[in-house]
KELOZA-582077 format. One record per residue (C-alpha): x, y, z. Coordinates in pm, whole numbers, padded with zeros to 5 digits, always signed. Example, Ala and Ser with C-alpha at 12.3 -4.5 7.8 and 13.67 -1.06 7.14 Angstrom:
BEGIN
+01230-00450+00780 +01367-00106+00714 
END
This chain:
BEGIN
+29769-07725+13753 +29558-07965+13560 +29686-08257+13778 +29590-08063+14083 +29244-07988+13947 +29204-08362+13874 +29283-08448+14231 +29048-08211+14366 +28767-08337+14158 +28832-08700+14256 +28842-08616+14617 +28523-08730+14810 +28296-08481+14956 +28361-08389+15327 +28099-08559+15577 +27904-08240+15649 +27849-08179+15283 +27746-08530+15236 +27496-08515+15528 +27345-08210+15384 +27310-08355+15048 +27155-08677+15185 +26908-08496+15411 +26767-08320+15102 +26786-08591+14856 +27033-08418+14637 +27231-08729+14537 +26925-08919+14416 +26813-08594+14235 +27132-08549+14061 +27145-08911+13962 +26798-08905+13823 +26855-08583+13617 +27174-08718+13475 +27006-09035+13370 +26718-08858+13202 +26963-08627+13022 +27172-08927+12884 +26867-09123+12785 +26682-08842+12603 +26977-08630+12489 +26746-08307+12465 +26873-08011+12257 +26794-07773+12550 +26904-07961+12860 +26794-07676+13104 +26440-07662+12966 +26423-08031+12960 +26514-08066+13322 +26268-07791+13429 +25988-07990+13276 +26111-08309+13421 +26121-08171+13776 +25765-08037+13727 +25621-08357+13594 +25806-08649+13740 +25811-08810+14090 +26179-08888+14162 +26079-09037+14491 +25859-09313+14348 +25987-09662+14403 +26169-09839+14111 +26231-10200+14233 +26296-10531+14074 +26209-10847+14253 +26416-11135+14125 +26475-11499+14229 +26436-11873+14118 +26111-12046+14044 +25875-12078+14346 +26088-11838+14562 +25789-11619+14632 +25856-11327+14376 +25482-11270+14309 +25400-11260+14694 +25678-11016+14760 +25603-10797+14465 +25244-10762+14548 +25321-10694+14910 +25555-10414+14802 +25295-10272+14564 +25038-10258+14835 +25284-10093+15077 +25411-09817+14830 +25093-09802+14622 +25322-09881+14332 +25232-10045+13994 +25322-10420+13959 +25467-10512+13621 +25525-10878+13541 +25518-11109+13238 +25154-11198+13327 +25039-10838+13361 +25225-10739+13038 +25054-11020+12832 +24706-11034+12978 +24625-10706+13149 +24788-10425+12947 +24703-10283+12600 +25035-10197+12462 +25144-10172+12119 +25325-10498+12093 +25108-10702+12323 +24945-10895+12043 +25288-10975+11898 +25399-11113+12231 +25090-11319+12273 +25132-11471+11939 +25462-11614+12042 +25308-11745+12357 +25017-11914+12171 +25277-12091+11940 +25478-12210+12252 +25766-11997+12125 +26003-11808+12350 +25923-11445+12346 +26249-11240+12223 +26431-11032+12494 +26404-10728+12286 +26021-10760+12264 +26004-10796+12647 +26217-10485+12691 +25994-10288+12451 +25684-10387+12650 +25847-10304+12981 +25973-09967+12856 +25628-09869+12724 +25451-09986+13040 +25693-09804+13279 +25663-09471+13067 +25309-09466+13133 +25179-09188+13375 +25070-09423+13671 +25423-09585+13680 +25603-09247+13676 +25391-09100+13947 +25336-09401+14164 +25656-09582+14096 +25687-09954+13985 +25781-10311+14104 +25923-10508+13817 +25869-10888+13900 +26091-11161+13749 +26277-10944+13504 +26551-10919+13407 +26640-11289+13397 +26994-11255+13260 +27266-11025+13160 +27123-10963+12814 +26791-10858+12936 +26943-10635+13210 +27153-10456+12941 +26844-10404+12735 +26674-10242+13028 +26964-10008+13076 +26975-09906+12711 +26604-09832+12755 +26672-09606+13041 +26529-09827+13301 +26747-09835+13622 +26596-09989+13928 +26701-09811+14256 +26652-10143+14444 +26684-10500+14357 +26538-10760+14586 +26692-11098+14538 +26510-11408+14681 +26704-11731+14742 +26636-12076+14898 +26766-12435+14857 +26664-12610+14538 +26492-12883+14727 +26279-12632+14901 +26187-12466+14586 +26100-12788+14403 +25877-12898+14690 +25698-12558+14694 +25626-12554+14321 +25428-12866+14334 +25177-12714+14591 +25155-12372+14427 +24809-12242+14361 +24699-11904+14207 +24385-11684+14278 +24292-11568+13924 +24079-11292+14073 +24348-11123+14293 +24674-11298+14150 +24765-11390+14507 +24977-11706+14538 +24894-11972+14788 +25019-12319+14869 +24845-12639+14956 +25080-12704+15251 +25241-12381+15368 +24986-12119+15294 +24626-12228+15237 +24350-11958+15233 +24078-11984+15514 +23811-11832+15289 +23617-12123+15124 +23534-11899+14832 +23893-11835+14765 +23984-12197+14789 +23726-12299+14535 +23869-12053+14264 +24231-12132+14307 +24396-12282+13998 +24720-12473+13938 +24975-12271+13733 +25137-12407+13429 +25470-12582+13411 +25487-12720+13765 +25634-13063+13692 +25949-13146+13889 +26153-13182+13557 +26046-12837+13439 +26123-12670+13768 +26463-12836+13783 +26536-12715+13425 +26439-12346+13524 +26657-12370+13833 +26951-12483+13626 +26916-12183+13399 +26852-11951+13683 +27168-12057+13857 +27378-12029+13529 +27253-11663+13495 +27243-11550+13856 +27614-11443+13881 +27584-11209+13595 +27265-11051+13733 +27439-11012+14074 +27729-10843+13918 +27528-10589+13737 +27303-10494+14029 +27529-10565+14332 +27541-10207+14439 +27153-10176+14480 +27082-10554+14558 +26922-10678+14878 +26913-11061+14942 +26631-11229+15134 +26637-11596+15237 +26294-11707+15116 +26321-12027+15324 +26422-11873+15656 +26367-11504+15566 +26641-11255+15661 +26731-10913+15525 +27053-10789+15427 +27011-10397+15378 +27298-10225+15176 +27657-10326+15254 +27714-10386+15611 +28009-10241+15821 +28019-10449+16143 +28250-10316+16407 +28351-10663+16534 +28443-10765+16170 +28618-10440+16113 +28847-10510+16413 +28938-10860+16303 +29011-10736+15955 +29247-10473+16101 +29431-10758+16290 +29438-10975+15995 +29582-10714+15760 +29866-10628+16012 +29801-10256+16009 +29940-10026+16272 +29599-09995+16426 +29567-10371+16404 +29880-10425+16604 +29725-10202+16878 +29391-10376+16869 +29534-10743+16870 +29616-10767+17248 +29265-10659+17340 +29111-10920+17109 +29346-11192+17218 +29260-11133+17577 +28890-11119+17512 +28857-10769+17662 +28688-10467+17509 +28881-10262+17258 +28932-09899+17373 +28691-09649+17227 +28967-09433+17078 +29100-09733+16875 +28751-09830+16749 +28685-09467+16652 +29004-09446+16455 +28922-09764+16273 +28562-09639+16195 +28678-09302+16091 +28918-09453+15847 +28673-09700+15713 +28368-09469+15673 +28585-09208+15508 +28667-09441+15229 +28541-09376+14888 +28290-09669+14873 +28130-09565+15202 +28106-09195+15091 +27970-09300+14760 +27726-09581+14855 +27660-09518+15217 +27717-09767+15510 +27530-09960+15765 +27692-09967+16114 +27597-10270+16318 +27618-10274+16687 +27788-09948+16734 +27764-09712+16918 +27713-09910+17240 +27684-09623+17484 +27643-09238+17469 +28013-09175+17500 +28077-09365+17176 +27784-09185+17013 +27921-08844+17113 +28268-08945+16973 +28110-09043+16644 +27935-08697+16637 +28258-08528+16705 +28416-08716+16419 +28129-08603+16199 +28007-08956+16153 +27634-08893+16174 +27392-09172+16079 +27080-09050+15894 +26875-09342+16027 +26905-09512+16352 +26725-09853+16434 +26656-10000+16784 +26566-10363+16774 +26358-10463+17063 +26324-10833+17179 +26186-11000+17491 +26436-11149+17735 +26309-11501+17674 +26338-11466+17297 +26695-11332+17329 +26796-11637+17535 +26626-11882+17311 +26796-11751+16989 +27149-11719+17135 +27184-12011+17391 +27088-12267+17127 +27325-12161+16860 +27582-12422+16753 +27867-12439+16495 +28001-12725+16302 +28390-12718+16366 +28449-12912+16044 +28255-12700+15787 +28201-12378+15993 +27817-12413+15922 +27603-12256+16187 +27284-12436+16319 +27013-12382+16591 +26879-12681+16807 +26523-12541+16751 +26500-12321+16434 +26775-12502+16228 +26885-12839+16356 +27173-13034+16206 +27054-13249+15924 +27224-13572+16033 +27317-13742+16367 +27682-13733+16266 +27683-13356+16233 +27467-13311+16546 +27722-13514+16741 +28017-13295+16660 +27848-12948+16699 +28007-12696+16948 +27874-12403+17143 +28060-12076+17134 +28148-11985+17507 +27987-11637+17450 +27654-11816+17382 +27650-11980+17729 +27352-11845+17943 +27585-11684+18197 +27769-11482+17929 +27456-11379+17749 +27331-11249+18080 +27643-11037+18133 +27621-10891+17790 +27245-10806+17834 +27316-10634+18161 +27563-10397+17987 +27319-10336+17699 +27035-10256+17931 +27239-10026+18137 +27327-09811+17834 +27020-09839+17603 +26805-09572+17771 +27068-09298+17742 +27134-09398+17378 +26758-09374+17290 +26765-09020+17447 +27072-08930+17244 +26910-09063+16912 +26566-08898+16953 +26472-08949+16587 +26549-09328+16593 +26309-09585+16462 +26204-09885+16703 +26158-10226+16544 +25974-10515+16723 +26233-10799+16632 +26001-11062+16778 +25783-11092+16476 +25782-11238+16114 +26095-11141+15936 +25891-11008+15636 +25714-10769+15861 +26051-10647+15996 +26177-10610+15636 +25854-10412+15541 +25930-10148+15818 +26290-10115+15750 +26253-10097+15390 +25993-09821+15414 +26227-09622+15637 +26516-09663+15397 +26358-09607+15061 +26149-09314+15173 +26360-08997+15166 +26416-08823+15488 +26199-08516+15560 +26355-08194+15454 +26491-07983+15741 +26420-07631+15622 +26530-07374+15884 
END
């Protein structure tokens, strides 16, 4: 009997129950309540949680912005704070803008050019994030934690970010950026002498050059960052979003791509894979019933039920959307990306692949670095203009009906700066769905 009870307890919630809980924010609410109970260990858990629900804002953002030197952490953190009306917390704000119990002790280390102990940083952060403004408005923690030890200290202090934004870029780009970095001491905005120079003469006059910008110092910090990054990634991988700070792109949550899913089924020699393989080999479309079986199997797995999923490029028409609905696979957010015809052709028709390394390039946006690589690049037949045109015609013939089917969908202008796109998508994902009270 005990074994049967254990099996029942481990079984994932059915999709309808999961959808109900997500719509009303129950998963996040339960997680927050459990965290608070484990941190504070109150004698009267019921009374404690009643007071917690009255006083705390569990919808407030709790975000860490991490990345190597010169990757743009300050810019992204300030942008998120402005968007969410949250509180920015960084080493600079903790040392020079806050009056905390251990601020003077931390400043003394700084003045002696000594490294501030991790435990001291954790204490400062814990005290700052426990203030009323951070509880009510939420917080953006910039540049911390830097390593595994700091992350564990945050966790032991009850600090659990809901989202971690991880910036990355080639070291050569970061070293080049660091030399031209300038700081506005009045607003704390970061500018660059080459890439982002302010137009206001008054702002130009007051810009200052930050400390420790020698190439040797930046290289040293980059080595330390690369040594610590795998541990940080491992700790926060379930809530981590990566952004290419050189050519910005956003990877929101874990993606479940239909095309990749089909290939994996074939590669794994599953029964469904054997049925799918002839269609892939011939280049023809895979029948809807096979795709749906693969999706149902994949999205019903424990990781998708526990952490959610992002379905890319599916459904392609209303029939597929209705089949998903019948299978009780209901997305809680749907995004339609809109892009002018000319931009689509430019992006796709100029893509090239290096058959030796597998690296992807673009003749305009990311050309090959050497003539030797350029000479051996190949174009995928599907990126020829004639084939792009066929795919577009199919898309245009189905999209209007799909838009009518998903009436609550969000529409994204994909022909703009990736950071702007990220801002919109991030806001739609982080903010909870409106409660549907009958």
